[in-house]
C-alpha positions in Angstrom: 15.2 15.3 -1.1 14.8 11.7 -2.3 16.9 10.5 -5.2 14.0 8.7 -6.8 10.5 7.6 -5.8 9.3 4.2 -6.8 5.5 3.9 -7.1 4.4 0.5 -6.0 1.1 0.6 -7.7 -0.7 0.9 -11.0 -3.4 2.8 -12.8 -4.7 6.3 -12.0 -3.2 6.5 -8.5 0.3 5.7 -9.9 0.0 8.4 -12.5 -1.4 10.9 -9.9 1.6 10.3 -7.7 4.0 10.6 -10.6 2.6 14.0 -11.4 3.1 15.4 -7.9 6.7 14.0 -7.8 7.5 15.7 -11.1 6.1 19.0 -9.9 8.4 18.6 -6.8 11.4 17.9 -9.0 11.6 14.2 -8.0 12.5 11.4 -10.4 10.1 8.5 -10.5 10.1 4.8 -11.2 7.0 2.9 -12.3 6.6 -0.8 -11.8 4.2 -2.8 -14.0 2.9 -6.2 -14.9 2.9 -7.4 -18.4 -0.8 -6.5 -18.6 -0.1 -2.9 -17.8 2.8 -2.3 -20.3 0.7 0.3 -22.2 -0.6 2.1 -19.2 0.0 5.8 -18.9 1.9 5.5 -15.6 4.5 3.5 -17.4 4.8 6.1 -20.1 5.1 9.1 -17.9 7.5 7.8 -15.2 11.2 8.5 -15.7 11.9 4.8 -15.5 9.8 1.7 -15.6 10.5 -1.9 -14.5 8.3 -5.0 -15.4 7.8 -7.0 -12.2 5.9 -10.0 -13.5 2.8 -11.4 -15.2 -0.8 -10.0 -14.9 -1.8 -11.8 -11.7 -1.3 -9.4 -8.7 0.1 -12.3 -6.6 3.0 -12.5 -9.1 3.5 -8.8 -9.7 2.1 -5.9 -7.6 2.0 -8.1 -4.4 5.6 -9.4 -4.8 7.6 -7.4 -2.2 10.8 -9.1 -3.4 10.4 -7.9 -7.0 9.4 -4.4 -5.9 12.4 -4.1 -3.6 14.7 -5.4 -6.4 13.3 -2.8 -8.8 14.0 -0.1 -6.3 17.6 -1.3 -5.8 18.3 -1.7 -9.5 17.0 1.9 -10.3 18.5 3.5 -7.2 15.1 4.5 -5.8 15.4 5.5 -2.1 11.7 6.0 -1.4 8.5 4.0 -2.2 5.0 5.4 -2.4 2.5 2.5 -2.1 -0.7 4.4 -3.3 -3.8 2.6 -2.2 -4.7 -1.1 -2.3 -2.1 -3.8 -2.9 0.7 -3.4 -0.4 -0.3 0.1 0.9 -1.4 -1.2 4.3 1.0 -4.1 4.6 3.1 -3.7 7.7 5.7 -6.3 6.5 6.3 -4.4 3.3 6.8 -1.2 5.2 9.3 -3.0 7.5 11.1 -4.6 4.5 11.6 -1.2 2.9 13.2 0.1 6.1 15.5 -2.9 6.3 16.7 -2.1 2.8 17.3 1.6 3.5 14.2 2.7 1.5 11.8 5.2 2.9 8.2 3.9 3.0 6.0 7.0 2.3 3.4 6.2 5.0 3.1 5.2 8.6 5.4 3.0 10.6 5.0 -0.8 10.4 3.7 -0.8 14.0 1.0 1.8 13.3 -0.1 -0.1 10.1 -0.2 -3.4 12.1 -2.2 -1.9 15.0 -4.8 -0.1 12.8 -5.0 -3.1 10.5 -6.3 -5.3 13.3 -9.9 -4.0 13.7 -10.4 -5.2 17.2 -7.1 -3.7 18.4 -7.8 -0.5 16.5 -11.1 -0.2 18.3 -9.5 -0.7 21.7 -6.8 1.9 20.9 -9.4 4.4 19.8 -11.6 3.8 22.8 -8.6 4.4 25.1 -8.0 7.7 23.3 -11.5 8.8 24.0 -12.9 8.2 20.5 -16.5 7.1 20.5 -16.9 3.4 19.5 -19.8 1.2 18.6 -20.8 -1.1 21.6 -19.5 -4.6 21.1 -16.9 -7.2 22.0 -13.7 -6.0 23.6 -11.7 -8.1 21.2 -11.8 -11.2 19.1 -14.8 -13.5 19.8 -13.4 -17.0 19.9 -16.6 -19.1 20.0 -20.2 -19.1 18.9 -21.3 -19.4 22.6 -19.2 -16.4 23.6 -20.6 -14.4 20.7 -24.2 -15.2 21.6 -23.6 -14.0 25.1 -22.2 -10.7 23.9 -25.0 -10.2 21.4 -27.6 -10.7 24.1 -25.9 -8.0 26.2 -25.8 -5.3 23.5 -29.0 -6.3 21.8 -29.9 -7.3 18.2 -29.2 -6.6 15.4 -25.4 -7.0 15.5 -22.6 -7.2 13.0 -20.0 -10.0 12.9 -16.9 -8.5 11.3 -13.5 -9.8 10.2 -10.7 -8.7 12.6 -8.3 -8.4 9.7 -9.0 -6.8 6.3 -12.1 -4.9 5.1 -13.9 -4.0 2.0 -17.1 -5.8 3.2 -15.5 -9.2 3.2 -16.0 -11.3 6.4 -18.9 -9.1 7.5 -22.4 -10.4 8.3 -25.6 -8.9 9.8 -27.3 -11.0 12.5 -30.9 -10.0 13.2 -31.7 -12.6 15.7 -30.2 -15.3 17.9 -31.6 -18.0 15.7 -29.3 -16.8 12.9 -26.2 -16.2 14.9 -24.3 -19.4 14.5 -24.8 -19.5 10.7 -23.7 -15.9 10.2 -20.8 -16.2 12.6 -19.3 -19.2 10.8 -19.9 -17.7 7.4 -18.1 -14.5 8.4 -15.2 -16.4 9.9 -14.8 -18.7 6.9 -15.0 -15.8 4.5 -12.4 -13.8 6.5 -10.1 -16.8 6.6 -10.3 -17.2 2.8 -9.8 -13.5 2.1 -7.2 -12.6 4.6 -5.8 -15.9 6.0 -7.3 -14.9 9.4 -10.7 -16.2 10.4 -10.9 -14.2 13.7 -14.0 -12.0 14.1 -15.5 -9.5 16.5 -19.0 -8.3 17.2 -20.5 -4.8 17.1 -23.9 -3.3 17.6 -25.5 -2.7 14.2 -26.1 1.0 13.7 -29.3 1.3 11.7 -29.5 3.8 8.8 -26.0 5.0 9.4 -24.1 7.6 7.4 -20.5 6.8 6.5 -18.5 10.0 7.2 -14.7 10.1 7.3 -12.1 12.6 8.5 -8.9 13.2 6.4 -5.8 13.4 8.6 -2.1 14.3 8.3 0.4 13.5 10.9 4.2 14.2 11.1 5.1 11.1 13.1 6.3 13.4 15.9 3.0 13.9 17.7 1.4 16.6 15.6 -1.8 15.7 13.7 -4.1 18.0 11.7 -7.4 17.3 10.0 -8.9 18.6 6.7 -12.6 18.2 7.4 -14.8 15.4 6.4 -16.0 13.4 3.4 -19.4 11.9 2.9 -19.1 8.3 1.6 -22.6 6.8 2.2 -23.4 5.9 -1.4 -22.1 2.4 -1.5 -22.8 -0.9 -3.1 -21.7 -4.0 -1.2 -19.6 -1.8 1.1 -17.8 -0.4 -1.9 -18.0 3.4 -2.3 -19.3 4.8 -5.6 -19.8 8.5 -4.9 -18.0 10.7 -2.4 -18.3 14.4 -1.5 -17.0 17.1 0.8 -18.3 18.5 2.9 -21.0 16.1 4.1 -24.6 17.5 3.7 -25.4 16.4 7.3 -22.3 17.8 9.1 -22.5 21.2 10.7 -19.7 23.2 12.3 -20.3 21.7 15.7 -20.3 18.0 14.5 -17.3 18.7 12.2 -15.4 20.1 15.2 -16.2 17.1 17.5 -15.5 14.5 14.8 -12.2 16.2 13.8 -11.0 16.4 17.4 -11.8 12.8 18.0 -10.0 11.6 14.9 -7.0 13.7 15.8 -6.9 12.3 19.3 -6.9 8.8 17.9 -4.1 9.5 15.4 -2.1 11.2 18.1 -2.4 8.1 20.2 -0.5 6.0 17.6 2.0 8.8 16.7 0.6 8.8 13.2 2.8 9.7 10.2 1.5 10.7 6.8 -1.9 10.9 5.3 -4.7 8.7 6.9 -8.4 8.6 7.3 -10.6 7.8 10.3 -14.0 6.4 9.2 -17.1 7.0 11.3 -20.7 5.8 11.3 -23.0 8.7 12.1 -26.6 7.9 13.2 -29.7 9.9 12.8 -29.2 11.7 16.1 -25.7 13.1 15.1 -23.9 10.6 17.3 -20.8 9.2 15.7 -18.8 6.0 16.2 -15.3 4.9 15.1 -15.4 2.3 12.4 -11.8 1.9 11.2 -8.7 3.8 10.2 -7.1 3.6 6.8 -3.4 4.1 6.9 -2.9 5.3 3.4 -4.1 7.8 0.8 -7.8 7.2 -0.1 -9.4 6.7 -3.5 -11.6 9.7 -2.7 -8.9 12.1 -1.6 -9.4 14.5 -4.5 -12.7 15.9 -3.1 -10.7 17.0 0.0 -8.0 18.5 -2.2 -10.6 20.5 -4.1 -12.3 22.1 -1.2 -9.1 22.5 0.9 -7.0 23.7 -2.1 -4.1 21.4 -1.3 -2.1 18.4 -2.7 -2.3 15.5 -0.2 0.3 13.5 -2.0 2.7 16.3 -1.8 2.0 16.5 2.0 2.7 12.8 2.3 6.1 13.2 0.6 7.0 16.3 2.6 6.2 14.5 5.9 8.3 11.5 4.8 11.2 14.0 4.2 10.8 15.2 7.8 9.1 18.5 7.0 6.5 20.0 9.4 2.8 20.3 8.6 1.4 23.5 7.2 -1.6 24.0 9.4 -4.8 23.1 7.5 -7.7 25.0 8.8 -11.1 23.2 8.3 -12.8 26.6 8.7 -11.1 27.6 5.4 -12.7 24.8 3.4 -14.6 26.5 0.6 -17.2 25.2 -1.9 -18.4 21.7 -2.5 -16.7 18.8 -4.3 -18.2 15.5 -5.6 -16.4 12.5 -7.0 -18.0 9.8 -9.2 -16.0 6.6 -9.7 -16.2 5.6 -13.3 -15.9 1.8 -13.4 -15.8 -0.6 -16.3 -19.0 -2.3 -15.2 -22.5 -2.8 -16.6 -24.9 -1.2 -14.1 -27.8 -2.8 -15.9 -26.5 -6.3 -15.3 -25.8 -6.1 -11.6 -22.6 -4.1 -12.2 -20.8 -7.0 -13.9 -17.2 -6.3 -14.9 -16.7 -5.1 -18.5 -13.0 -5.4 -19.4 -12.0 -4.9 -23.0 -10.7 -2.3 -25.5 -11.8 1.3 -25.2 -12.7 2.6 -28.7 -13.5 6.2 -28.0 -12.4 8.2 -24.9 -13.4 11.8 -24.5 -13.1 13.2 -20.9 -15.1 16.3 -19.9 -13.5 19.6 -19.2 -14.4 23.1 -18.2 -14.1 25.2 -15.0 -14.1 23.1 -11.8 -13.8 19.7 -13.6 -11.0 17.2 -12.9 -10.5 13.7 -14.3 -8.0 11.3 -12.8 -7.4 8.4 -15.1 -4.8 6.2 -16.7 -6.7 5.2 -19.8 -7.1 6.6 -23.4 -8.6 5.6 -26.7 -7.5 2.1 -27.8 -6.4 1.2 -24.2 -7.3 -2.3 -23.3 -8.8 -2.7 -19.8 -7.3 -5.9 -18.3 -9.6 -8.2 -16.4 -7.1 -8.8 -13.5 -7.6 -5.7 -11.4 -10.1 -3.3 -9.9 -12.7 -2.2 -12.4 -12.2 1.6 -11.8 -10.9 3.4 -14.9 -11.4 7.0 -13.9 -12.5 9.4 -11.2 -14.6 12.4 -12.2 -14.3 15.2 -9.7 -16.2 18.5 -9.8 -16.1 21.6 -7.6 -18.6 24.4 -7.3 -19.7 27.1 -4.8 -22.3 24.8 -3.2 -23.7 21.3 -3.3 -26.6 22.1 -5.6 -24.3 23.7 -8.2 -21.8 20.8 -7.8 -24.6 18.3 -8.7 -25.5 20.3 -11.8 -21.9 20.6 -12.8 -21.4 16.8 -12.3 -24.4 16.0 -14.5 -23.0 18.2 -17.2 -19.6 16.6 -17.0 -21.1 13.1 -17.0 -23.1 14.0 -20.1 -19.8 15.0 -21.8 -17.9 11.9 -20.8 -17.7 9.6 -23.8 -16.4 6.1 -23.4 -17.2 3.4 -26.0 -16.1 -0.2 -26.4 -16.9 -1.2 -22.8 -19.8 -0.6 -20.4 -19.3 2.0 -17.7 -21.1 3.2 -14.6 -21.8 6.7 -16.1 -25.6 5.9 -16.7 -25.9 4.9 -13.0 -24.3 8.1 -11.8 -26.5 10.3 -14.1 -29.7 8.6 -12.7 -28.4 8.8 -9.1 -27.6 12.6 -9.3 -31.1 13.2 -10.6 -32.7 11.3 -7.7 -34.7 13.6 -5.4 -33.6 11.9 -2.2 -29.9 12.3 -3.2 -30.4 15.9 -4.2 -31.9 16.5 -0.8 -29.1 14.7 1.0 -31.6 12.2 2.4 -29.7 8.9 2.2 -27.6 6.5 4.2 -25.4 3.5 3.5 -28.4 1.4 2.6 -29.7 3.8 -0.1 -28.6 1.7 -3.1 -30.4 -1.3 -1.8 -33.7 0.3 -2.8 -32.5 2.6 -5.6 -34.1 1.5 -8.9 -32.0 1.9 -12.0 -34.1 2.6 -15.1 -33.0 0.8 -18.3 -31.8 3.2 -21.0 
């Protein structure tokens, strides 16, 4: 077993990892910025080390300070959570150089899957369906126009490095190509320090469906079924569920086998997710692979009755994989991300002090959060303050349970996305499962 696990993250995911570590008998070390001194992950870790001021660039993204914290406390493993350094190949390599186990894939795997064009080539070679497009980075506008003519408009110009919707532009005609190509490249350069882009055929009205994987780094990869993640705003997920309302047993089998083949091709270690676009005909295409735990992992945990973070740690310790069987997935789970945002003002951030905080409870209700009454939400980080997860026997009952739980969830002092979620879950199209990744572009939020 590890001596201590340092969690190189903050907020709800840091607290969630600490809980699993303690259940496994592992000591934990929290790192925090001065803005997070009162966060619950600091309070519940066995030790805590301040690593800098509020800005991420001077705290949670400082590999030197995180490694120093591990060495000072005697931590021999690092769990990166999601975001920050979780998909940073250099950080994974630095941990190895200092004799610290990075709980996640190898630097080579992170680097390969982090380059979107190389990841696509790798998956295609492994027999994973991919969206028609360029074979790699598109160096010039002229080259891009030629490729776009070949595959047909509309096309997407995408950043080769990074994600989250940045460096991504839709091109509907050749007249618009040069403008969107340069905009995407400039945005990618500003966000990731890499302006290289590639081109893909735009899949109209797609569903975003992802497969949860676990690999042992020795060639064995298993999958835990799928998650539906099509409810998005500006490419940021707001609601996730498992299983997907459009995936039957046959499609689940094909997607799962394809995702496993792709992960086996890179000798994947740890928890990871292969994201697919699914069109109206049930055809699916590789989009990207996330080499970390996902924000939405709890919905898989609820229907598969497992602890994915525990699996991550066991794999890092060299343990084999307990065979998850997708056929044994039971019930339906939904997750709503509760963000400190005002949905009636274009989801503008709403940092500040929480006055009252009353989370819902009851059978089949789970709340992952790091906040409490009188906690001050800092303006420096992601706006998510809680994840509300429910589980029921079927999707209809899960929607009803979620609405009940949202109605019980009391947060005052800041604006939250709770009113948005309540209106969404009462929407007839959502209830019927009739939506795609463009759904929120036409969804009308009624003022309270």
